[in-house]
TORMARLO-135415 format. One record per atom (N, C-alpha, C): residue in one letter; z, y, x. Coordinates in steps of 0.2 Angstrom, whole numbers, padded with zeros to 4 digits, always signed. Atoms other than C-alpha are relative to their C-alpha. Example, Ala and Ser with C-alpha at 12.3 -4.5 7.8 and 13.67 -1.06 7.14 Angstrom:
a+0000-0006+0004
a+0039-0022+0062
a+0000+0006+0004
s-0001-0006-0004
s+0036-0005+0068
s+0003+0005-0004
***
This chain:
m+0000-0006+0004
m+0000+0000+0000
m+0000+0006+0004
k+0000-0006-0004
k-0004+0017+0006
k+0006+0005-0001
t-0006-0004+0000
t+0011+0028+0011
t-0002+0007-0002
r+0002-0007+0002
r+0011+0045+0003
r+0002+0005+0006
n-0002-0005-0005
n+0011+0060+0015
n+0004+0005-0003
y-0005-0005+0003
y+0026+0070+0011
y-0001+0007+0003
t+0002-0006-0003
t+0021+0083+0024
t-0005+0004-0003
l+0005-0004+0003
l+0006+0088+0015
l+0002+0002-0007
d-0002-0002+0006
d+0014+0088-0002
d+0005+0006+0000
n-0005-0005-0001
n+0028+0099+0004
n-0004+0007+0002
a+0004-0006-0002
a+0015+0111+0012
a-0003+0003-0006
k+0003-0003+0006
k+0006+0113-0004
k+0005+0003-0005
a-0006-0004+0004
a+0023+0117-0013
a+0001+0007+0003
f-0001-0007-0003
f+0026+0131-0001
f-0006+0005-0002
a+0005-0005+0001
a+0009+0138-0003
a-0001+0002-0008
i+0001-0002+0007
i+0009+0137-0022
i+0006+0005-0002
f-0005-0005+0001
f+0026+0146-0022
f-0002+0007+0002
v+0002-0007-0003
v+0019+0160-0012
v-0005+0003-0005
v+0005-0002+0005
v+0004+0161-0025
v+0004+0003-0006
v-0003-0003+0006
v+0016+0163-0040
v+0004+0006+0002
l-0004-0006-0002
l+0028+0175-0030
l-0005+0006+0000
a+0004-0006+0000
a+0013+0186-0027
a-0003+0002-0007
h+0002-0002+0007
h+0007+0185-0045
h+0006+0004-0004
v-0006-0003+0003
v+0025+0190-0051
v+0000+0008+0003
l+0000-0006-0003
l+0024+0205-0039
l-0006+0004-0002
r+0006-0003+0003
r+0006+0209-0044
r-0004+0005+0005
d+0003-0005-0005
d+0003+0222-0030
d+0005+0002+0006
g-0004-0002-0005
g+0010+0230-0015
g-0001-0003+0007
r+0001+0003-0007
r+0012+0226+0004
r+0002-0007+0000
y-0002+0007+0000
y+0021+0210+0001
y-0005-0004-0003
f+0006+0004+0003
f+0007+0204-0010
f-0005-0001+0005
t+0005+0000-0005
t-0005+0208+0004
t+0002-0005+0005
y-0002+0005-0005
y+0005+0198+0016
y-0001-0007-0002
f+0000+0007+0002
f+0005+0183+0005
f-0007-0003-0001
v+0007+0003+0001
v-0014+0182+0003
v-0002-0005+0005
p+0002+0005-0005
p-0017+0173+0019
p+0005-0006+0000
a-0005+0005+0000
a-0001+0163+0016
a-0001-0005-0006
a+0001+0004+0005
a-0008+0155+0001
a-0008-0003-0001
v+0007+0003+0001
v-0027+0154-0003
v-0003-0003+0005
p+0004+0004-0006
p-0035+0150+0014
p+0004-0006+0002
v-0004+0006-0002
v-0020+0138+0017
v-0002-0006-0005
f+0002+0006+0005
f-0025+0128+0001
f-0007-0002+0002
f+0007+0002-0002
f-0043+0128+0007
f+0001-0005+0006
l-0001+0004-0006
l-0037+0121+0024
l+0003-0007-0002
l-0004+0006+0003
l-0025+0108+0015
l-0005-0005-0003
s+0005+0004+0003
s-0040+0102+0005
s-0004-0003+0005
g+0004+0003-0006
g-0049+0098+0021
g+0003-0006+0002
i-0004+0005-0002
i-0035+0087+0026
i-0001-0006-0004
t+0000+0006+0004
t-0037+0076+0011
t-0008-0002-0002
y+0007+0001+0001
y-0056+0077+0011
y-0003-0007+0003
h+0003+0006-0002
h-0065+0060+0012
h-0008+0000-0001
h+0008+0000+0000
h-0084+0058+0017
h-0002-0007+0000
g+0003+0007+0000
g-0093+0042+0013
g-0003-0002-0006
s+0003+0002+0006
s-0097+0041-0005
s-0007+0003+0000
s+0007-0003+0001
s-0115+0045-0011
s+0001+0007-0003
f-0001-0007+0002
f-0118+0063-0016
f+0001+0000-0008
l-0001+0000+0008
l-0119+0058-0035
l+0008-0002-0001
n-0007+0001+0001
n-0102+0050-0034
n+0005+0005+0002
f-0004-0005-0002
f-0095+0064-0024
f+0000+0006-0005
i+0000-0005+0004
i-0101+0077-0036
i+0003-0001-0007
l-0003+0002+0006
l-0095+0067-0051
l+0008+0001+0000
k-0007+0000-0001
k-0078+0066-0044
k+0003+0007+0000
k-0002-0007+0000
k-0077+0085-0040
k+0000+0003-0007
i+0001-0003+0007
i-0083+0089-0058
i+0006-0002-0004
k-0006+0002+0003
k-0069+0078-0064
k+0007+0003+0002
t-0006-0003-0003
t-0055+0085-0053
t+0000+0008+0000
i+0000-0007-0001
i-0060+0103-0052
i-0003+0004-0006
v+0003-0003+0005
v-0073+0108-0065
v+0003-0001-0007
v-0003+0001+0007
v-0066+0100-0080
v+0007+0003-0001
p-0006-0004+0001
p-0048+0107-0077
p-0002+0008-0001
y+0002-0007+0000
y-0056+0124-0074
y-0003+0002-0007
l+0003-0002+0006
l-0066+0124-0090
l+0005-0001-0006
f-0005+0001+0005
f-0052+0117-0101
f+0005+0006+0000
a-0005-0006+0000
a-0039+0130-0095
a-0004+0007-0001
g+0004-0007+0002
g-0053+0144-0096
g+0000+0001-0007
v+0001-0001+0007
v-0057+0140-0114
v+0007+0002-0004
i-0007-0001+0003
i-0038+0139-0119
i+0002+0007+0001
s-0002-0007-0002
s-0035+0155-0110
s-0004+0006-0003
i+0004-0005+0004
i-0049+0164-0118
i+0002+0001-0007
i-0003+0000+0007
i-0043+0159-0135
i+0006+0004-0001
i-0006-0003+0001
i-0026+0165-0132
i-0001+0008+0002
f+0002-0007-0002
f-0033+0181-0124
f-0003+0004-0006
a+0003-0004+0006
a-0043+0185-0140
a+0005+0002-0005
f-0005-0002+0005
f-0027+0186-0150
f+0005+0005+0004
l-0006-0004-0003
l-0014+0193-0137
l-0002+0004+0006
g+0002-0004-0006
g-0025+0201-0123
g+0001+0008-0001
r-0001-0007+0001
r-0024+0219-0130
r+0007+0002+0001
y-0008-0001+0000
y-0005+0218-0133
y+0002-0001+0007
a-0003+0001-0007
a-0002+0211-0115
a-0002+0005+0005
s+0002-0006-0004
s-0013+0224-0107
s+0003+0006-0001
n-0004-0006+0001
n-0004+0238-0115
n+0007+0000+0003
l-0007+0001-0003
l+0013+0231-0110
l+0000+0001+0008
l+0000+0000-0007
l+0007+0229-0092
l-0004+0006+0003
h+0004-0006-0002
h-0004+0245-0092
h-0006-0002+0004
e+0006+0003-0004
e-0020+0235-0086
e-0006+0001-0005
d+0006-0001+0003
d-0037+0239-0091
d-0004-0007-0001
i+0004+0006+0001
i-0048+0224-0099
i-0007+0002-0002
a+0007-0001+0002
a-0066+0222-0101
a-0001-0001-0008
t+0001+0002+0007
t-0066+0213-0118
t+0004-0006-0002
t-0004+0006+0002
t-0056+0201-0128
t-0004-0005-0004
k+0005+0004+0004
k-0071+0194-0137
k-0001-0007+0003
v+0001+0007-0003
v-0073+0175-0135
v-0007-0001+0003
l+0007+0002-0003
l-0092+0173-0132
l-0001+0004+0007
p+0001-0003-0007
p-0093+0186-0118
p+0004-0003+0005
n-0004+0003-0004
n-0078+0178-0110
n-0002-0007+0002
i+0002+0007-0002
i-0085+0161-0111
i-0006+0000+0005
l+0006-0001-0005
l-0101+0167-0102
l+0003+0002+0007
f-0004-0002-0006
f-0089+0175-0089
f+0003-0006+0004
l-0002+0006-0003
l-0081+0158-0087
l-0005-0004+0003
l+0005+0004-0003
l-0097+0149-0084
l-0003+0003+0006
y+0002-0003-0007
y-0102+0162-0071
y+0005-0001+0005
g-0005+0002-0005
g-0086+0159-0063
g+0002+0005+0006
s-0002-0004-0005
s-0082+0175-0054
s+0006+0005-0002
g-0006-0004+0002
g-0065+0184-0054
g+0000+0007+0002
k+0001-0007-0002
k-0072+0200-0048
k-0001+0005-0006
s+0002-0005+0005
s-0074+0216-0058
s+0004-0001-0006
g-0004+0001+0006
g-0060+0211-0070
g-0003-0004-0006
h+0003+0005+0005
h-0070+0198-0079
h+0003-0006-0002
m-0004+0006+0002
m-0057+0185-0079
m+0007+0002-0001
k-0007-0003+0002
k-0042+0195-0085
k+0004-0005-0004
w-0003+0006+0004
w-0039+0180-0097
w+0004-0005+0004
n-0004+0004-0004
n-0033+0170-0082
n-0003+0001+0007
n+0003-0001-0006
n-0037+0177-0065
n+0001-0005+0005
s-0001+0005-0004
s-0030+0163-0056
s-0005-0006+0001
l+0005+0006+0000
l-0044+0151-0061
l-0006+0001+0005
w+0005-0002-0005
w-0056+0160-0049
w-0001-0005+0006
f-0001+0005-0005
f-0050+0148-0036
f-0004-0006-0001
l+0003+0007+0001
l-0057+0132-0044
l-0008+0000+0001
p+0007+0000-0002
p-0076+0137-0044
p-0001+0001+0007
c+0001-0002-0007
c-0074+0144-0027
c+0001-0007+0004
l-0002+0007-0004
l-0066+0127-0021
l-0006-0005-0001
m+0005+0004+0001
m-0080+0118-0029
m-0006+0001+0004
v+0005-0002-0005
v-0093+0128-0019
v+0001-0002+0007
i-0002+0002-0007
i-0083+0125-0003
i-0001-0008+0001
m+0001+0007+0000
m-0083+0106-0007
m-0007-0002+0001
l+0007+0002-0001
l-0102+0106-0008
l-0002+0002+0007
l+0002-0002-0007
l-0104+0116+0008
l+0003-0005+0005
v-0003+0005-0005
v-0092+0104+0017
v-0004-0006+0000
y+0003+0006+0001
y-0101+0089+0010
y-0007+0001+0004
l+0006-0002-0004
l-0117+0097+0018
l+0001-0001+0007
i-0002+0000-0007
i-0109+0100+0034
i+0002-0007+0003
e-0002+0007-0002
e-0101+0083+0035
e-0006-0005+0000
t+0006+0004+0000
t-0117+0075+0031
t-0004+0001+0006
i+0004-0001-0006
i-0126+0083+0045
i+0004-0003+0006
v-0004+0003-0006
v-0112+0078+0057
v-0001-0007+0000
a+0001+0008+0000
a-0113+0060+0051
a-0007-0002+0002
k+0007+0002-0002
k-0132+0060+0053
k-0001+0000+0007
l+0002-0001-0007
l-0132+0066+0070
l+0004-0005+0005
k-0004+0005-0004
k-0119+0053+0076
k+0002+0002+0007
k-0002-0002-0006
k-0112+0062+0090
k+0007-0001+0002
s-0007+0001-0002
s-0096+0061+0100
s+0005+0004-0004
r-0005-0004+0004
r-0080+0068+0093
r+0000+0007+0002
f+0001-0007-0002
f-0082+0083+0104
f-0006+0004-0002
h+0006-0003+0002
h-0100+0086+0100
h+0000+0001-0008
s+0000-0001+0007
s-0096+0084+0081
s+0004+0006-0001
l-0004-0006+0001
l-0082+0097+0083
l-0005+0007+0001
i+0004-0005-0002
i-0095+0109+0091
i-0005+0002-0006
i+0004-0001+0005
i-0107+0106+0077
i+0003+0003-0006
r-0004-0002+0005
r-0094+0109+0064
r+0002+0008+0001
i-0001-0007-0001
i-0089+0126+0072
i-0006+0004-0001
i+0006-0004+0001
i-0107+0132+0073
i-0002+0001-0007
l+0002-0001+0007
l-0111+0128+0055
l+0005+0004-0004
s-0005-0004+0003
s-0094+0135+0049
s-0001+0007+0001
l+0001-0007-0002
l-0097+0151+0059
l-0007+0003-0003
f+0006-0002+0003
f-0115+0152+0052
f+0001+0002-0008
c-0002-0002+0007
c-0108+0151+0034
c+0004+0006+0000
l-0004-0006+0000
l-0095+0164+0038
l-0004+0006+0002
s+0004-0006-0001
s-0108+0176+0045
s-0004+0002-0006
i+0004-0002+0007
i-0118+0175+0029
i+0005+0003-0005
g-0005-0002+0005
g-0102+0177+0019
g+0002+0007+0001
l-0002-0007-0002
l-0096+0192+0029
l-0006+0005-0001
y+0005-0005+0001
y-0113+0200+0028
y-0001+0002-0007
l+0001-0001+0007
l-0114+0198+0009
l+0006+0004-0003
t-0005-0004+0003
t-0097+0205+0006
t+0001+0007+0003
r-0001-0006-0003
r-0097+0219+0018
r-0007+0005+0000
k+0007-0004+0001
k-0116+0225+0018
k-0002+0001-0007
l+0002-0001+0008
l-0118+0222-0001
l+0007+0001-0003
n-0007-0001+0003
n-0101+0229-0006
n+0001-0001-0007
g-0001+0001+0008
g-0095+0223-0023
g-0004-0006-0002
i+0004+0006+0003
i-0106+0208-0024
i+0004-0005-0003
a-0004+0005+0004
a-0100+0195-0036
a-0005-0005-0002
l+0004+0006+0001
l-0111+0179-0035
l+0004-0005-0004
c-0003+0005+0004
c-0108+0165-0047
c+0004-0005+0004
w-0004+0005-0003
w-0094+0153-0043
w+0003+0002+0007
h-0003-0003-0006
h-0088+0165-0029
h-0004-0003+0006
i+0004+0003-0006
i-0102+0158-0017
i+0001+0004+0006
e-0001-0004-0006
e-0099+0173-0005
e+0007-0001+0003
t-0007+0002-0002
t-0080+0169-0005
t+0000-0007+0004
a+0000+0006-0002
a-0084+0151-0002
a-0003+0000+0007
l+0003-0001-0007
l-0095+0155+0013
l+0005+0002+0005
c-0005-0003-0005
c-0081+0165+0021
c+0005-0005+0001
n-0006+0004+0000
n-0068+0152+0018
n-0001-0007+0002
v+0002+0007-0002
v-0077+0135+0022
v+0003-0002+0006
i-0002+0001-0007
i-0071+0137+0040
i+0007-0003-0001
f-0007+0002+0001
f-0053+0134+0034
f+0000-0008-0002
t+0001+0007+0002
t-0058+0117+0025
t-0002-0004+0006
e+0002+0003-0006
e-0067+0112+0041
e+0005-0001+0005
i-0006+0001-0004
i-0052+0115+0051
i+0005-0006-0002
g-0004+0005+0003
g-0042+0104+0039
g-0003-0007+0002
i+0004+0007-0002
i-0055+0090+0042
i+0002-0002+0007
v-0001+0002-0008
v-0053+0091+0061
v+0007-0002+0001
i-0007+0001-0002
i-0034+0091+0061
i+0003-0006-0005
a-0002+0005+0004
a-0033+0078+0047
a+0003-0006+0003
p-0002+0006-0003
p-0031+0063+0058
p+0007+0000+0003
s-0006-0002-0003
s-0016+0071+0067
s+0005+0001-0005
v-0004-0002+0005
v-0008+0077+0051
v+0002-0006-0004
l-0001+0006+0004
l-0010+0061+0041
l+0004-0006+0004
s-0004+0005-0004
s-0003+0050+0056
s+0006+0003+0003
a-0007-0004-0002
a+0011+0063+0059
a+0001+0000+0008
t-0001+0000-0007
t+0007+0064+0078
t+0001+0007+0002
i-0001-0007-0002
i+0006+0083+0079
i+0007+0002-0002
f-0005-0003+0004
f+0020+0087+0067
f+0007-0005+0001
s-0006+0004-0001
s+0033+0074+0074
s+0004+0002+0006
d-0004-0001-0006
d+0047+0076+0086
d-0001-0005+0005
h+0001+0005-0006
h+0047+0068+0103
h+0007+0000+0003
t-0006+0001-0003
t+0062+0061+0112
t+0000+0002+0007
c-0001-0003-0007
c+0068+0069+0128
c+0003-0005+0004
h-0002+0005-0005
h+0070+0058+0143
h+0003+0003+0006
n-0002-0004-0006
n+0073+0071+0156
n+0007+0004-0001
a-0007-0003+0002
a+0092+0076+0156
a+0000+0007+0002
i+0000-0008-0002
i+0088+0093+0165
i-0004+0004-0005
q+0004-0004+0005
q+0075+0098+0152
q+0002-0002-0007
r-0002+0002+0007
r+0084+0091+0137
r+0000+0005-0005
l-0001-0005+0005
l+0089+0107+0129
l-0007+0004-0001
i+0007-0004+0001
i+0072+0116+0132
i-0005-0005-0004
n+0004+0004+0004
n+0063+0101+0126
n+0002-0001-0007
r-0002+0001+0006
r+0073+0099+0111
r-0002+0007-0004
l+0002-0007+0003
l+0070+0118+0107
l-0007+0000-0002
l+0007+0000+0000
l+0052+0116+0110
l-0003-0005-0006
t+0002+0005+0005
t+0050+0101+0099
t+0003+0000-0007
c-0004-0001+0006
c+0062+0106+0085
c-0005+0003-0005
k+0004-0002+0005
k+0052+0107+0069
k+0001+0006-0003
a-0002-0007+0003
a+0062+0121+0062
a-0002+0006+0004
i+0001-0006-0005
i+0060+0132+0077
i-0008+0001+0000
r+0007+0000+0000
r+0041+0128+0077
r-0002+0004-0007
a+0002-0003+0007
a+0040+0132+0058
a+0001+0008+0000
i-0002-0008+0000
i+0049+0149+0060
i-0004+0004+0005
f+0005-0003-0005
f+0039+0153+0076
f-0007+0002-0003
f+0007-0001+0003
f+0022+0151+0067
f+0001+0004-0006
f-0001-0004+0006
f+0029+0159+0051
f+0000+0008+0002
v+0000-0007-0003
v+0034+0175+0061
v-0006+0002+0003
l+0006-0002-0003
l+0018+0175+0070
l-0005+0002-0005
a+0004-0001+0005
a+0009+0174+0054
a+0001+0007-0003
l-0001-0007+0003
l+0018+0189+0047
l-0002+0006+0004
v+0003-0005-0004
v+0014+0199+0062
v-0007+0001+0000
f+0007+0000+0000
f-0004+0195+0061
f-0002+0004-0007
s+0001-0002+0007
s-0003+0199+0042
s+0001+0008+0000
y-0002-0007-0001
y+0006+0216+0046
y-0006+0004+0003
l+0005-0004-0004
l-0007+0221+0059
l-0007+0000-0004
n+0007+0000+0004
n-0022+0216+0047
n+0000+0005-0006
g+0000-0005+0006
g-0016+0227+0032
g-0002-0004-0006
e+0001+0002+0007
e-0021+0225+0014
e-0006-0005+0000
t+0005+0005+0001
t-0031+0209+0009
t+0000-0002-0007
s+0001+0004+0006
s-0037+0200-0006
s-0005-0005+0000
a+0005+0006-0001
a-0045+0183-0006
a-0005+0001-0006
r+0004+0000+0006
r-0052+0185-0024
r-0006+0005+0001
t+0005-0005+0000
t-0061+0201-0020
t-0003+0001+0007
d+0003+0000-0007
d-0066+0197-0002
d+0002+0006+0004
e-0003-0005-0004
e-0055+0210+0006
e+0004-0004+0006
y-0003+0003-0005
y-0050+0203+0023
y+0003+0004+0005
g-0004-0005-0004
g-0041+0218+0030
g-0004+0003+0006
i+0003-0003-0006
i-0045+0226+0047
i-0005-0004+0003
s+0004+0004-0004
s-0052+0211+0055
s+0001-0007-0003
f-0001+0007+0003
f-0056+0193+0048
f+0003-0004+0005
i-0003+0004-0005
i-0050+0187+0065
i+0008+0000-0001
l-0008+0000+0001
l-0032+0193+0061
l+0001-0004-0007
y-0001+0004+0006
y-0034+0186+0043
y+0000-0008+0002
f+0001+0007-0002
f-0040+0169+0051
f+0007-0002+0003
l-0006+0002-0004
l-0025+0169+0063
l+0006-0001-0004
s-0006+0000+0004
s-0012+0173+0050
s+0000-0006-0004
a+0001+0005+0005
a-0019+0160+0038
a+0002-0007+0004
i-0001+0006-0004
i-0019+0146+0052
i+0007+0000+0002
c-0007+0000-0001
c-0001+0151+0057
c+0004-0002-0006
y-0004+0002+0007
y+0005+0150+0039
y-0001-0007-0001
a+0001+0007+0002
a-0003+0133+0037
a+0004-0004+0005
i-0004+0004-0005
i+0005+0126+0053
i+0007+0001-0001
s-0007+0000+0002
s+0022+0133+0048
s+0002-0004-0006
y-0002+0004+0006
y+0021+0125+0031
y+0000-0008+0002
l+0000+0007-0002
l+0016+0108+0039
l+0006-0002+0004
y-0006+0001-0003
y+0030+0109+0051
y+0006-0001-0004
a-0005+0000+0004
a+0042+0113+0038
a+0000-0006-0005
g+0001+0006+0005
g+0035+0100+0026
g+0002-0006+0004
s-0002+0006-0004
s+0037+0087+0040
s+0007+0000+0001
l-0007-0001-0001
l+0055+0093+0043
l+0003-0003-0006
i-0003+0002+0007
i+0059+0090+0024
i-0001-0007-0001
g+0002+0007+0002
g+0049+0074+0022
g+0002-0001-0007
s-0001+0002+0007
s+0055+0065+0006
s+0007+0002-0002
k-0007-0002+0001
k+0073+0073+0007
k+0001+0004-0006
l-0001-0004+0006
l+0070+0086-0007
l-0006-0002-0005
s+0006+0003+0005
s+0060+0077-0021
s-0003+0006-0004
a+0002-0006+0004
a+0059+0094-0031
a-0006+0003+0004
i+0005-0003-0004
i+0048+0101-0017
i-0006-0004+0000
t+0005+0004+0000
t+0038+0086-0015
t-0004-0001-0007
y+0003+0001+0007
y+0035+0084-0034
y-0004+0006-0001
t+0004-0006+0001
t+0029+0102-0034
t-0006+0000+0003
g+0006+0001-0003
g+0017+0099-0021
g-0005-0005-0002
m+0004+0005+0003
m+0010+0084-0030
m-0003+0002-0006
n+0002-0002+0006
n+0007+0094-0045
n-0001+0008+0000
t+0002-0007+0000
t+0000+0111-0040
t-0005+0002-0005
l+0006-0001+0005
l-0015+0110-0052
l+0003+0004-0006
p-0003-0004+0006
p-0005+0114-0068
p+0003+0006+0001
i-0003-0007-0002
i+0004+0128-0059
i-0005+0005+0001
l+0005-0005-0001
l-0012+0136-0054
l-0003+0001-0007
l+0003-0001+0007
l-0019+0133-0072
l+0004+0005-0004
w-0004-0003+0006
w-0005+0140-0082
w+0005+0006+0002
n-0005-0005-0002
n+0006+0152-0071
n-0001+0007-0003
k+0001-0006+0002
k-0002+0167-0078
k+0005+0002-0006
y-0003-0002+0006
y+0007+0166-0095
y+0008+0001+0001
p-0008-0002-0002
p+0026+0164-0089
p+0000+0005+0004
v+0000-0006-0004
v+0022+0177-0076
v+0000+0006-0004
i+0001-0006+0005
i+0017+0189-0090
i+0007+0001-0003
v-0007-0001+0004
v+0033+0185-0100
v+0005+0002+0005
f-0005-0002-0004
f+0044+0187-0085
f-0001+0008+0002
q+0001-0007-0002
q+0036+0203-0080
q+0002+0005-0005
t-0002-0004+0006
t+0038+0210-0098
t+0008+0000+0000
l-0007+0000+0001
l+0056+0205-0099
l+0004+0004+0006
i-0003-0004-0005
i+0061+0212-0082
i-0002+0007-0001
g+0002-0007+0002
g+0051+0228-0087
g+0005+0003-0005
k-0004-0003+0005
k+0062+0230-0102
k+0007+0002+0002
f-0006-0001-0002
f+0078+0230-0092
f+0000+0004+0007
s+0001-0003-0006
s+0072+0237-0075
s-0007+0002+0002
n+0006-0002-0002
n+0058+0246-0067
n-0001-0003+0007
i+0000+0003-0007
i+0061+0236-0051
i-0007-0002+0003
l+0007+0002-0002
l+0043+0228-0051
l-0005+0005+0000
d+0005-0006+0000
d+0035+0245-0053
d+0000+0002+0007
h+0000-0002-0008
h+0039+0247-0034
h+0000-0006+0004
p+0001+0006-0003
p+0032+0231-0027
p+0001+0000+0008
d+0000-0001-0007
d+0033+0238-0009
d+0007-0001+0002
t-0007+0000-0002
t+0052+0237-0009
t+0003-0007+0001
p-0003+0006-0001
p+0063+0223-0003
p+0003-0003-0006
a-0003+0001+0007
a+0072+0224-0020
a-0005-0004-0004
a+0005+0003+0004
a+0056+0219-0029
a-0001-0007+0002
l+0001+0006-0002
l+0053+0205-0018
l+0005-0005-0001
i-0006+0004+0001
i+0070+0198-0020
i+0000-0002-0008
a+0000+0000+0007
a+0069+0201-0039
a-0005-0005-0002
a+0006+0004+0002
a+0053+0191-0040
a+0001-0007+0002
i-0001+0007-0002
i+0060+0175-0032
i+0002-0005-0005
v-0003+0004+0005
v+0070+0168-0046
v-0006-0001-0006
p+0005+0001+0005
p+0056+0172-0059
p-0006-0005+0002
a+0006+0005-0002
a+0043+0163-0048
a+0002-0007+0000
i-0002+0006+0000
i+0054+0148-0047
i+0000-0003-0007
l+0000+0001+0007
l+0056+0148-0066
l-0007-0001-0003
v+0007+0001+0002
v+0037+0150-0068
v-0002-0007+0002
i+0002+0006-0003
i+0034+0135-0057
i+0003-0006-0005
i-0004+0005+0004
i+0047+0124-0067
i-0004+0000-0007
l+0003+0000+0007
l+0039+0129-0084
l-0007-0003+0001
c+0007+0003-0001
c+0021+0125-0077
c+0000-0007+0001
l-0001+0008-0001
l+0027+0108-0071
l+0001-0003-0007
l-0002+0003+0007
l+0034+0105-0089
l-0007-0001-0004
a+0007+0000+0003
a+0017+0110-0096
a-0004-0005+0002
g+0004+0005-0003
g+0008+0099-0084
g+0002-0007-0002
k-0003+0007+0002
k+0019+0084-0088
k-0003-0002-0007
i+0003+0001+0007
i+0014+0086-0107
i-0007-0001+0000
q+0007+0001-0001
q-0004+0089-0102
q-0002-0006+0002
k+0002+0006-0004
k-0005+0074-0091
k+0001-0006-0005
k-0002+0006+0004
k+0003+0063-0105
k-0005+0000-0006
f+0004+0000+0005
f-0008+0069-0119
f-0008+0001+0001
l+0007-0001-0001
l-0024+0075-0111
l-0001+0000+0008
p+0000+0001-0008
p-0024+0068-0093
p-0007+0002+0003
v+0007-0001-0003
v-0043+0070-0091
v-0001+0008+0001
t+0000-0007-0002
t-0040+0089-0091
t+0003+0002+0006
l-0003-0001-0007
l-0030+0087-0075
l-0004-0004+0005
g+0003+0004-0004
g-0043+0076-0068
g+0002-0007+0002
v-0003+0006-0001
v-0033+0060-0069
v-0002-0005-0006
r+0002+0005+0006
r-0036+0044-0079
r+0006-0001-0004
s-0005+0001+0005
s-0026+0040-0094
s+0005-0006+0002
g-0006+0005-0002
g-0009+0031-0090
g+0001-0001+0007
k-0001+0000-0007
k-0010+0035-0072
k+0006+0004+0002
***
């Protein structure tokens, strides 16, 4: 029987918590710090679980089942809810919306771009069509790598070249053609496929726990130094702090709108450091904290439904305090933590119900 990789589950849990925390805050400098700590990390983690080998038809059918079907289901439900409550919610949160009519929003759902305010009914869902495009790009890249049958080193070089080629096209589209919004976030996928390819490259080490495991010190003189260097907690903290520094230097970012700050290199470095930090922390926790592991195993329903409890908590907090009106303050960040945890719990409960009665809408078979 295949052993479950708790490191990966825990890393996903950290990433989805940051996503929800950012959604509770909605804006501000902390929000921008969290962007590379969440979206590109998920793209990288998806590369770690990527398997190449099935036919293209089987591959596309599987991705439709696990990505497109949940996207369309959550989108339609969100649009229906938005038709009745959209105006009320927008007035409470002082946000502009394009339309609450069902048909135009269904067309926006099919187009799959979260830019220009056309997915206000559930902005979080933009990630799924983008992920689908990334998976198609990855399949193409990995097919080329497999056809060439080169050594591991040469395969790495090919992946780097093709990923950078995609990145250059994506950055050209997003910077030279400012405001471009292609269907299913094609331009965003081109910019971010490099993270998934990195995940594929490091997958053997992560899944076999060779990089993120501690090593025994045999040299008495260097015991203390070695223990410090190999301590997962210290490594996790080190890379997390490094990621924060890169995020701070890079300035304002937004994955959904392809704003990568001062430099994509800084954005890239911060995302990679966040991912490494999560993986070390996830390895440290292992199976000790089942709540974190369970959250990481069920990130999809959190992504699908977090918008609604987030709005509820934002509204409730707004009735008693204006603390979230100043998202740049440490007080707002602290105030957002408990609501973020509660949002995740509620989404997990919703996901449990959804999985029981409509498992296909989460990309799983009935009774699994």
